[in-house]
Residue, then its C-alpha position, 0 to 999 in steps of 0.5 A: x065423014x071422018x069415021x067412014x074414011x077411017x073405017x075404009x082405011x082399016x078395011x083396006x088393011x085386010x083381015x089381020x094387019x100388023x098393030x103398027x098398020x092399024x095404029x097408022x090407019x087410026x091416025x089421030x083418033x088415038x092420038x091428040x085431039x081425036x083421042x079425046x073425041x073417041x074417049x068422050x063419045x063412045x058411039x064413034x068407036x062403036x060405029x067403027x067396030x060395028x062396021x068392021x064386024x059387018x065387014x067380016x073382019x072381027x079380028x081387026x076390030x079386036x086389034x082396034x080395041x087393043x089399040x084403044x086400050x093402049x091409048x088409055x081410052x075407056x072401053x065400054x060393053x058396047x065396044x066389045x058387043x060390036x066385035x063379039x057379034x062379028x066373031x059369033x056371026x063367023x062362028x069363031x067361038x073360041x074368040x067369042x069366049x076369049x072376049x067374054x073373059x077379057x070383059x070380065x078381066x076389065x070388069x065390064x058388065x055384060x048386057x042382054x046383047x052381050x049374051x045374045x051375040x055370044x049365043x048366036x049359032x051355038x047351043x052347047x054353051x047356051x045353058x051356062x050363059x042363060x044360068x049366068x044371066x039368071x044369077x046376075x039378074x041380067x035381062x031377067x024378063x027379056x026374051x032376047x037371049x032365049x030367042x038367040x039360044x033357041x035360034x042357035x039350037x035349031x040343030x039341037x035335039x027337040x028336048x033341048x029346046x023344050x028345056x029352054x022353053x021350060x026355063x023361060x016359063x020358070x023365069x017368067x019370060x014370055x016367048x015372042 
């Protein structure tokens, strides 16, 4: 209930409100007792961030992440994934890459969803991401990132997609 009202207040601010307005809309979630609840239950913040991304305002989600960081709430990969999917869905690749860089700086681990969300809609950078996943042994036998890369690559030339299928075979990933 509180989370829904809070999300409504944030969405009412528009796509790019001031940080002060975001802090006011978040109210006690980042200050006092609620801050402890957000810090101890990452699902509450993740839910809010996911709703903002689905509402096509991932920039607002990024502002919420920055406010959480300012309030010294530990950020998790799931928080970033929620916002990443919004940037990716809106084809904001520069912001997607900037978020990945920020995750590295914060020493957050990427998971299969991080890569999948980052690859949706673009195919040019997918090979680098898939190679990085292989080196980090992330989702080593998962078809999820490859599915995202292949779906994003619908506009790619046939040989690009054929190469991805070959990579899947090398990694012993079964297409689904």
